[in-house]
TIKOL-697914 format. One line per field, with one value per residue: residue in one letter; z, x, y of N, C-alpha, C, O, CB in turn. Coordinates in nm, 3 decimals. Last residue first. Glycine has a CB too. Layout:
N
type [A; ...]
n.w [Z; ...]
n.u [X; ...]
n.v [Y; ...]
ca.w [Z; ...]
ca.u [X; ...]
ca.v [Y; ...]
c.w [Z; ...]
c.u [X; ...]
c.v [Y; ...]
o.w [Z; ...]
o.u [X; ...]
o.v [Y; ...]
cb.w [Z; ...]
cb.u [X; ...]
cb.v [Y; ...]
***
This chain:
135
type [X; X; X; X; X; X; X; X; X; X; X; X; X; X; X; X; X; X; X; X; X; X; X; X; X; X; X; X; X; X; X; X; X; X; X; X; X; X; X; X; X; X; X; X; X; X; X; X; X; X; X; X; X; X; X; X; X; X; X; X; X; X; X; X; X; X; X; X; X; X; X; X; X; X; X; X; X; X; X; X; X; X; X; X; X; X; X; X; X; X; X; X; X; X; X; X; X; X; X; X; X; X; X; X; X; X; X; X; X; X; X; X; X; X; X; X; X; X; X; X; X; X; X; X; X; X; X; X; X; X; X; X; X; X; X]
n.w [7.518; 7.660; 7.687; 7.869; 7.809; 8.050; 8.267; 8.481; 8.692; 8.610; 8.409; 8.567; 8.716; 8.507; 8.423; 8.664; 8.764; 8.719; 8.928; 9.193; 9.354; 9.418; 9.188; 8.996; 9.076; 9.029; 8.750; 8.656; 8.739; 8.492; 8.315; 7.981; 7.701; 7.603; 7.278; 6.991; 6.891; 7.053; 7.348; 7.630; 7.830; 8.185; 8.426; 8.587; 8.613; 8.768; 9.002; 9.073; 9.124; 9.344; 9.532; 9.578; 9.667; 9.903; 10.062; 9.921; 9.854; 9.947; 10.009; 10.016; 10.059; 9.796; 9.553; 9.370; 9.321; 9.212; 9.231; 9.503; 9.721; 9.889; 9.932; 10.053; 10.270; 10.418; 10.485; 10.652; 10.861; 10.914; 10.979; 11.112; 10.987; 10.897; 10.694; 10.513; 10.417; 10.303; 10.109; 9.926; 9.839; 9.719; 9.507; 9.360; 9.433; 9.404; 9.297; 9.132; 8.871; 8.857; 8.966; 8.773; 8.553; 8.634; 8.643; 8.375; 8.139; 7.848; 7.636; 7.630; 7.655; 7.878; 8.075; 8.067; 8.158; 8.420; 8.528; 8.498; 8.670; 8.908; 8.921; 8.951; 9.191; 9.458; 9.584; 9.416; 9.283; 9.504; 9.618; 9.402; 9.397; 9.645; 9.616; 9.490; 9.692; 9.819; 9.724]
n.u [12.910; 13.104; 13.349; 13.318; 12.999; 12.752; 12.730; 12.902; 12.862; 12.986; 12.805; 12.586; 12.695; 12.739; 12.476; 12.366; 12.444; 12.281; 12.097; 12.132; 11.986; 11.731; 11.605; 11.700; 11.563; 11.298; 11.312; 11.368; 11.320; 11.395; 11.360; 11.493; 11.644; 11.969; 12.013; 12.077; 12.229; 12.227; 12.035; 11.858; 11.630; 11.623; 11.560; 11.779; 11.791; 11.559; 11.644; 11.856; 11.710; 11.545; 11.736; 11.875; 11.668; 11.594; 11.822; 11.948; 12.087; 11.857; 11.610; 11.287; 11.026; 10.857; 10.741; 10.936; 10.955; 10.800; 10.905; 10.958; 10.789; 10.799; 11.077; 11.155; 10.978; 11.076; 11.326; 11.255; 11.114; 11.195; 10.957; 10.753; 10.557; 10.396; 10.564; 10.539; 10.278; 10.317; 10.511; 10.362; 10.184; 10.360; 10.449; 10.219; 9.988; 9.639; 9.397; 9.373; 9.342; 9.517; 9.752; 9.810; 9.849; 10.085; 10.256; 10.273; 10.219; 10.026; 9.966; 9.739; 9.832; 10.004; 9.823; 9.644; 9.806; 9.862; 9.600; 9.519; 9.700; 9.601; 9.346; 9.416; 9.572; 9.610; 9.820; 10.044; 10.052; 10.070; 10.315; 10.486; 10.461; 10.563; 10.838; 11.008; 11.192; 11.360; 11.615]
n.v [10.692; 10.826; 10.716; 10.512; 10.357; 10.281; 10.118; 10.098; 10.257; 10.487; 10.566; 10.631; 10.840; 11.026; 11.069; 11.183; 11.430; 11.644; 11.628; 11.696; 11.874; 11.823; 11.918; 11.737; 11.509; 11.599; 11.636; 11.380; 11.084; 10.838; 10.631; 10.627; 10.511; 10.628; 10.784; 10.571; 10.362; 10.146; 10.140; 10.009; 10.111; 10.080; 9.969; 9.997; 10.276; 10.316; 10.187; 10.355; 10.592; 10.508; 10.426; 10.670; 10.837; 10.703; 10.740; 11.055; 11.374; 11.641; 11.701; 11.550; 11.512; 11.327; 11.324; 11.279; 11.006; 10.777; 10.528; 10.514; 10.554; 10.329; 10.295; 10.532; 10.540; 10.323; 10.422; 10.632; 10.498; 10.152; 9.891; 9.748; 9.610; 9.810; 9.897; 9.694; 9.743; 9.999; 9.949; 9.797; 9.999; 10.177; 10.015; 9.973; 10.247; 10.342; 10.279; 10.063; 10.170; 10.390; 10.287; 10.090; 10.254; 10.377; 10.158; 10.089; 10.350; 10.263; 10.108; 9.955; 9.689; 9.698; 9.784; 9.572; 9.362; 9.446; 9.457; 9.189; 9.069; 9.179; 9.067; 8.799; 8.794; 8.905; 8.773; 8.755; 9.001; 9.179; 9.100; 9.152; 9.429; 9.501; 9.471; 9.645; 9.717; 9.539; 9.569]
ca.w [7.436; 7.662; 7.584; 7.918; 7.794; 7.929; 8.175; 8.359; 8.698; 8.724; 8.374; 8.466; 8.785; 8.588; 8.330; 8.605; 8.804; 8.633; 8.791; 9.140; 9.303; 9.519; 9.317; 8.990; 9.079; 9.163; 8.837; 8.646; 8.766; 8.596; 8.393; 8.125; 7.752; 7.666; 7.423; 7.060; 6.810; 7.008; 7.202; 7.563; 7.705; 8.063; 8.326; 8.557; 8.544; 8.633; 8.931; 9.042; 9.015; 9.222; 9.479; 9.535; 9.547; 9.792; 10.013; 10.026; 9.827; 9.919; 9.959; 10.005; 10.093; 9.917; 9.669; 9.396; 9.430; 9.219; 9.099; 9.409; 9.620; 9.845; 9.868; 9.936; 10.164; 10.367; 10.399; 10.534; 10.767; 10.934; 10.903; 11.187; 11.036; 11.002; 10.809; 10.584; 10.485; 10.407; 10.223; 9.999; 9.903; 9.836; 9.606; 9.423; 9.355; 9.472; 9.367; 9.276; 8.916; 8.803; 9.034; 8.915; 8.553; 8.611; 8.767; 8.467; 8.238; 7.970; 7.632; 7.615; 7.553; 7.748; 8.046; 8.031; 8.023; 8.324; 8.529; 8.431; 8.527; 8.866; 8.908; 8.838; 9.061; 9.366; 9.654; 9.503; 9.205; 9.412; 9.698; 9.450; 9.278; 9.619; 9.695; 9.411; 9.625; 9.862; 9.699]
ca.u [12.818; 12.967; 13.338; 13.373; 13.145; 12.796; 12.616; 12.933; 12.796; 13.043; 12.941; 12.573; 12.653; 12.851; 12.574; 12.314; 12.522; 12.398; 12.055; 12.206; 12.117; 11.831; 11.574; 11.742; 11.710; 11.342; 11.278; 11.472; 11.243; 11.440; 11.246; 11.499; 11.514; 11.881; 12.030; 12.002; 12.216; 12.358; 12.040; 11.980; 11.628; 11.670; 11.454; 11.733; 11.898; 11.567; 11.526; 11.882; 11.807; 11.488; 11.641; 11.946; 11.744; 11.498; 11.791; 11.885; 12.088; 11.990; 11.687; 11.433; 11.077; 10.938; 10.651; 10.902; 11.033; 10.752; 10.861; 11.069; 10.800; 10.670; 10.997; 11.229; 10.967; 10.938; 11.317; 11.337; 11.045; 11.219; 11.068; 10.841; 10.669; 10.342; 10.537; 10.666; 10.311; 10.215; 10.545; 10.474; 10.134; 10.283; 10.543; 10.283; 10.091; 9.767; 9.410; 9.384; 9.261; 9.382; 9.685; 9.791; 9.735; 9.965; 10.228; 10.200; 10.307; 10.044; 10.095; 9.724; 9.734; 10.053; 9.944; 9.598; 9.749; 9.971; 9.687; 9.444; 9.706; 9.738; 9.360; 9.332; 9.630; 9.507; 9.692; 10.009; 10.048; 9.956; 10.192; 10.469; 10.424; 10.420; 10.765; 10.900; 11.114; 11.220; 11.548]
ca.v [10.612; 10.878; 10.820; 10.639; 10.364; 10.350; 10.122; 10.024; 10.126; 10.414; 10.526; 10.526; 10.718; 10.980; 11.011; 11.059; 11.312; 11.630; 11.597; 11.581; 11.914; 11.785; 11.978; 11.877; 11.509; 11.560; 11.749; 11.482; 11.205; 10.930; 10.675; 10.610; 10.553; 10.529; 10.784; 10.674; 10.483; 10.191; 10.146; 10.054; 10.039; 10.144; 9.973; 9.861; 10.204; 10.373; 10.138; 10.215; 10.588; 10.566; 10.329; 10.549; 10.871; 10.717; 10.606; 10.975; 11.230; 11.586; 11.814; 11.540; 11.645; 11.341; 11.329; 11.419; 11.063; 10.916; 10.572; 10.493; 10.660; 10.383; 10.190; 10.483; 10.641; 10.320; 10.302; 10.661; 10.587; 10.295; 9.947; 9.836; 9.531; 9.721; 9.986; 9.707; 9.618; 9.977; 10.034; 9.736; 9.877; 10.221; 10.067; 9.857; 10.177; 10.336; 10.407; 10.039; 10.056; 10.399; 10.398; 10.054; 10.162; 10.459; 10.230; 10.001; 10.286; 10.341; 10.174; 10.100; 9.725; 9.652; 9.861; 9.707; 9.358; 9.425; 9.575; 9.297; 9.037; 9.209; 9.212; 8.841; 8.762; 8.954; 8.789; 8.642; 8.877; 9.183; 9.097; 9.015; 9.350; 9.519; 9.373; 9.588; 9.822; 9.543; 9.444]
c.w [7.524; 7.582; 7.573; 7.815; 7.837; 7.926; 8.048; 8.257; 8.573; 8.736; 8.486; 8.427; 8.686; 8.658; 8.406; 8.512; 8.733; 8.665; 8.700; 8.997; 9.241; 9.469; 9.423; 9.124; 9.071; 9.173; 8.980; 8.732; 8.771; 8.617; 8.512; 8.190; 7.901; 7.709; 7.486; 7.208; 6.881; 6.933; 7.164; 7.411; 7.625; 7.944; 8.196; 8.445; 8.498; 8.552; 8.787; 8.965; 8.976; 9.105; 9.348; 9.470; 9.491; 9.662; 9.897; 9.976; 9.947; 9.893; 9.929; 9.953; 10.083; 9.941; 9.800; 9.513; 9.462; 9.332; 9.097; 9.266; 9.518; 9.725; 9.811; 9.860; 10.037; 10.254; 10.338; 10.435; 10.640; 10.824; 10.926; 11.112; 11.104; 11.065; 10.926; 10.701; 10.571; 10.487; 10.336; 10.122; 9.985; 9.912; 9.734; 9.530; 9.432; 9.387; 9.453; 9.361; 9.068; 8.861; 8.986; 8.987; 8.696; 8.613; 8.752; 8.596; 8.336; 8.062; 7.753; 7.600; 7.525; 7.635; 7.909; 8.000; 7.978; 8.181; 8.423; 8.422; 8.447; 8.717; 8.859; 8.814; 8.941; 9.223; 9.567; 9.559; 9.289; 9.335; 9.608; 9.532; 9.317; 9.496; 9.669; 9.484; 9.542; 9.781; 9.731]
c.u [12.750; 12.867; 13.194; 13.363; 13.193; 12.948; 12.648; 12.822; 12.823; 12.985; 13.003; 12.711; 12.641; 12.816; 12.694; 12.414; 12.480; 12.482; 12.174; 12.171; 12.199; 11.973; 11.678; 11.719; 11.765; 11.495; 11.322; 11.440; 11.346; 11.335; 11.291; 11.373; 11.515; 11.749; 11.934; 12.034; 12.146; 12.350; 12.179; 11.967; 11.750; 11.658; 11.497; 11.630; 11.847; 11.675; 11.525; 11.766; 11.838; 11.584; 11.580; 11.851; 11.811; 11.571; 11.689; 11.868; 12.033; 11.975; 11.831; 11.494; 11.229; 10.975; 10.728; 10.805; 11.001; 10.823; 10.813; 11.033; 10.910; 10.684; 10.868; 11.148; 11.039; 10.920; 11.178; 11.333; 11.125; 11.154; 11.076; 10.961; 10.775; 10.453; 10.485; 10.655; 10.437; 10.246; 10.444; 10.510; 10.244; 10.228; 10.472; 10.382; 10.147; 9.865; 9.536; 9.384; 9.258; 9.291; 9.541; 9.711; 9.705; 9.840; 10.105; 10.166; 10.222; 10.144; 10.120; 9.857; 9.731; 9.962; 9.999; 9.717; 9.703; 9.919; 9.796; 9.530; 9.633; 9.756; 9.500; 9.346; 9.547; 9.551; 9.577; 9.867; 10.002; 9.942; 10.068; 10.341; 10.399; 10.374; 10.614; 10.825; 10.999; 11.132; 11.399]
c.v [10.510; 10.797; 10.872; 10.750; 10.502; 10.348; 10.199; 10.024; 10.042; 10.274; 10.443; 10.475; 10.602; 10.848; 10.955; 10.993; 11.183; 11.506; 11.571; 11.545; 11.803; 11.810; 11.945; 11.946; 11.651; 11.568; 11.722; 11.604; 11.318; 11.038; 10.760; 10.660; 10.525; 10.592; 10.682; 10.671; 10.598; 10.322; 10.195; 10.049; 10.085; 10.051; 10.041; 9.859; 10.067; 10.302; 10.189; 10.153; 10.444; 10.552; 10.380; 10.449; 10.746; 10.749; 10.610; 10.831; 11.155; 11.437; 11.770; 11.669; 11.648; 11.487; 11.352; 11.433; 11.209; 10.990; 10.716; 10.531; 10.638; 10.475; 10.249; 10.379; 10.594; 10.421; 10.294; 10.543; 10.612; 10.378; 10.098; 9.891; 9.617; 9.637; 9.902; 9.804; 9.634; 9.850; 10.018; 9.816; 9.810; 10.101; 10.109; 9.903; 10.057; 10.258; 10.408; 10.166; 10.044; 10.291; 10.412; 10.163; 10.116; 10.372; 10.319; 10.073; 10.204; 10.272; 10.263; 10.174; 9.875; 9.702; 9.826; 9.797; 9.496; 9.427; 9.561; 9.423; 9.145; 9.180; 9.249; 8.992; 8.808; 8.924; 8.837; 8.651; 8.759; 9.051; 9.096; 9.002; 9.205; 9.443; 9.382; 9.477; 9.767; 9.638; 9.451]
o.w [7.475; 7.579; 7.486; 7.851; 7.842; 8.029; 7.948; 8.169; 8.561; 8.784; 8.459; 8.413; 8.716; 8.660; 8.371; 8.521; 8.739; 8.598; 8.613; 8.949; 9.236; 9.534; 9.507; 9.170; 9.134; 9.266; 9.047; 8.780; 8.876; 8.522; 8.620; 8.127; 7.943; 7.747; 7.429; 7.260; 6.835; 6.911; 7.234; 7.355; 7.560; 7.955; 8.106; 8.377; 8.384; 8.435; 8.694; 8.873; 8.857; 8.997; 9.252; 9.364; 9.371; 9.558; 9.805; 9.860; 10.062; 9.907; 9.891; 9.866; 10.135; 9.854; 9.901; 9.566; 9.569; 9.429; 8.990; 9.187; 9.452; 9.636; 9.696; 9.737; 9.927; 10.155; 10.221; 10.314; 10.530; 10.710; 10.954; 11.174; 11.149; 11.181; 11.041; 10.798; 10.686; 10.610; 10.453; 10.228; 10.100; 10.035; 9.845; 9.632; 9.552; 9.280; 9.561; 9.484; 9.126; 8.896; 9.066; 9.059; 8.735; 8.667; 8.848; 8.653; 8.374; 8.062; 7.760; 7.556; 7.410; 7.532; 7.832; 7.907; 7.862; 8.093; 8.344; 8.318; 8.342; 8.646; 8.776; 8.699; 8.841; 9.141; 9.598; 9.580; 9.241; 9.325; 9.633; 9.517; 9.270; 9.492; 9.671; 9.420; 9.523; 9.799; 9.673]
o.u [12.668; 12.749; 13.166; 13.368; 13.115; 13.014; 12.577; 12.819; 12.774; 13.051; 13.065; 12.731; 12.680; 12.897; 12.745; 12.436; 12.552; 12.582; 12.168; 12.212; 12.321; 12.070; 11.710; 11.804; 11.867; 11.549; 11.377; 11.531; 11.403; 11.267; 11.231; 11.289; 11.536; 11.742; 11.829; 12.078; 12.154; 12.452; 12.240; 11.897; 11.746; 11.674; 11.415; 11.615; 11.870; 11.654; 11.493; 11.787; 11.846; 11.545; 11.566; 11.882; 11.805; 11.537; 11.698; 11.897; 12.067; 11.867; 11.915; 11.439; 11.293; 10.957; 10.670; 10.789; 11.035; 10.760; 10.788; 11.122; 10.953; 10.598; 10.834; 11.151; 10.989; 10.854; 11.163; 11.337; 11.068; 11.140; 10.975; 11.058; 10.876; 10.445; 10.525; 10.731; 10.440; 10.241; 10.482; 10.536; 10.222; 10.225; 10.519; 10.398; 10.125; 9.829; 9.539; 9.374; 9.153; 9.176; 9.452; 9.616; 9.589; 9.737; 10.028; 10.059; 10.113; 10.154; 10.222; 9.859; 9.722; 10.009; 10.037; 9.710; 9.722; 9.981; 9.820; 9.532; 9.680; 9.820; 9.515; 9.356; 9.603; 9.565; 9.461; 9.802; 9.929; 9.832; 9.973; 10.267; 10.304; 10.259; 10.545; 10.755; 10.900; 11.011; 11.320]
o.v [10.432; 10.832; 10.955; 10.867; 10.597; 10.339; 10.185; 9.938; 9.930; 10.182; 10.340; 10.354; 10.489; 10.755; 10.848; 10.872; 11.084; 11.482; 11.484; 11.439; 11.812; 11.771; 12.029; 12.022; 11.681; 11.628; 11.810; 11.670; 11.347; 11.078; 10.753; 10.725; 10.411; 10.708; 10.654; 10.569; 10.711; 10.388; 10.275; 9.964; 10.189; 9.929; 10.058; 9.758; 10.027; 10.270; 10.114; 10.074; 10.413; 10.506; 10.304; 10.394; 10.719; 10.692; 10.529; 10.803; 11.185; 11.380; 11.852; 11.737; 11.739; 11.572; 11.392; 11.543; 11.258; 11.032; 10.772; 10.563; 10.733; 10.474; 10.222; 10.376; 10.614; 10.392; 10.262; 10.565; 10.611; 10.333; 10.163; 9.935; 9.565; 9.599; 9.923; 9.793; 9.592; 9.851; 10.022; 9.760; 9.772; 10.101; 10.079; 9.836; 10.043; 10.208; 10.468; 10.159; 10.019; 10.318; 10.442; 10.135; 10.105; 10.412; 10.335; 10.052; 10.245; 10.150; 10.332; 10.289; 9.918; 9.751; 9.915; 9.878; 9.533; 9.487; 9.653; 9.489; 9.187; 9.257; 9.339; 9.037; 8.852; 9.015; 8.812; 8.548; 8.672; 8.997; 9.022; 8.905; 9.142; 9.397; 9.279; 9.397; 9.838; 9.640; 9.376]
cb.w [7.321; 7.613; 7.448; 7.959; 7.648; 7.924; 8.244; 8.394; 8.715; 8.853; 8.345; 8.342; 8.857; 8.691; 8.228; 8.529; 8.952; 8.643; 8.734; 9.228; 9.412; 9.556; 9.364; 8.879; 8.964; 9.197; 8.833; 8.502; 8.902; 8.561; 8.441; 8.182; 7.679; 7.786; 7.483; 7.038; 6.686; 6.921; 7.144; 7.608; 7.625; 8.080; 8.383; 8.682; 8.637; 8.639; 9.004; 9.170; 9.056; 9.245; 9.582; 9.653; 9.578; 9.823; 10.128; 10.069; 9.793; 10.037; 10.061; 9.915; 10.235; 9.908; 9.679; 9.271; 9.398; 9.242; 9.048; 9.414; 9.688; 9.959; 9.969; 9.978; 10.212; 10.481; 10.480; 10.577; 10.834; 10.939; 10.753; 11.302; 10.922; 10.944; 10.771; 10.489; 10.384; 10.344; 10.179; 9.908; 9.796; 9.793; 9.550; 9.317; 9.318; 9.612; 9.454; 9.304; 8.856; 8.651; 9.010; 8.985; 8.461; 8.478; 8.807; 8.497; 8.314; 8.043; 7.508; 7.733; 7.595; 7.745; 8.152; 8.145; 8.018; 8.352; 8.669; 8.508; 8.498; 8.948; 9.043; 8.863; 9.052; 9.385; 9.766; 9.616; 9.145; 9.313; 9.793; 9.535; 9.170; 9.602; 9.844; 9.281; 9.538; 10.005; 9.779]
cb.u [12.892; 12.966; 13.384; 13.517; 13.188; 12.742; 12.496; 12.968; 12.646; 13.018; 13.028; 12.497; 12.518; 12.890; 12.621; 12.186; 12.510; 12.484; 11.971; 12.183; 12.194; 11.813; 11.437; 11.665; 11.765; 11.294; 11.125; 11.491; 11.157; 11.577; 11.165; 11.620; 11.395; 11.950; 12.007; 11.851; 12.142; 12.424; 11.929; 12.098; 11.494; 11.814; 11.335; 11.674; 12.021; 11.595; 11.397; 11.908; 11.936; 11.452; 11.530; 12.017; 11.849; 11.395; 11.736; 11.748; 12.231; 12.088; 11.687; 11.472; 11.032; 11.066; 10.571; 10.841; 11.177; 10.597; 10.751; 11.113; 10.822; 10.605; 10.963; 11.364; 11.026; 10.838; 11.350; 11.482; 11.015; 11.370; 11.052; 10.889; 10.731; 10.233; 10.434; 10.775; 10.330; 10.074; 10.551; 10.596; 10.079; 10.168; 10.619; 10.354; 10.205; 9.753; 9.286; 9.509; 9.313; 9.384; 9.761; 9.927; 9.762; 9.976; 10.349; 10.282; 10.391; 9.909; 10.108; 9.651; 9.595; 10.063; 10.049; 9.514; 9.632; 10.041; 9.751; 9.312; 9.643; 9.839; 9.331; 9.184; 9.651; 9.483; 9.709; 10.108; 10.185; 9.972; 10.187; 10.591; 10.534; 10.388; 10.794; 10.954; 11.204; 11.214; 11.614]
cb.v [10.542; 11.016; 10.765; 10.622; 10.336; 10.495; 10.183; 9.885; 10.144; 10.491; 10.650; 10.578; 10.740; 11.087; 11.115; 11.088; 11.292; 11.753; 11.711; 11.463; 11.974; 11.638; 11.932; 11.951; 11.426; 11.417; 11.777; 11.523; 11.194; 10.993; 10.554; 10.681; 10.478; 10.466; 10.926; 10.657; 10.450; 10.085; 10.240; 9.970; 10.062; 10.191; 10.045; 9.798; 10.187; 10.525; 10.181; 10.135; 10.661; 10.714; 10.299; 10.484; 10.979; 10.826; 10.520; 11.036; 11.182; 11.612; 11.930; 11.425; 11.686; 11.256; 11.198; 11.482; 11.052; 10.920; 10.482; 10.349; 10.790; 10.459; 10.079; 10.425; 10.775; 10.350; 10.173; 10.690; 10.720; 10.324; 9.916; 9.765; 9.454; 9.628; 10.097; 9.754; 9.504; 9.967; 10.181; 9.722; 9.778; 10.314; 10.185; 9.770; 10.274; 10.272; 10.434; 9.962; 9.926; 10.389; 10.529; 10.032; 10.040; 10.536; 10.315; 9.874; 10.392; 10.361; 10.254; 10.155; 9.679; 9.498; 9.836; 9.767; 9.260; 9.292; 9.595; 9.327; 8.897; 9.129; 9.281; 8.804; 8.614; 9.108; 8.883; 8.634; 8.848; 9.299; 9.219; 8.971; 9.358; 9.664; 9.394; 9.535; 9.904; 9.583; 9.334]
***
């Protein structure tokens, strides 16, 4: 629930800049996270993690929030809260199609590094995102 807290922080405290970020992403076709980094030199996840660090959240939770869009920044070697948040975020952002595979935002290099790249279809099936026949 906290992984996108930074978006709320930006919208509430820097609304003009946040609108600029969203509009630039729409106009250019760049991912919003890239526009955030270009304009703010950081991401909404990193912003949220900074606030939650001040509130005393555990490092493993801060990493899951800060790096949910860029999990390769972690030193993970196995499934972690970051893995769960990253994959759930990718699931939530999928663009389903009946004729093509879903468009996802998985970091397959990260998932491969931790030995879980081949689990994505299984997780999607378990979550009811695809039928058991693979469609």
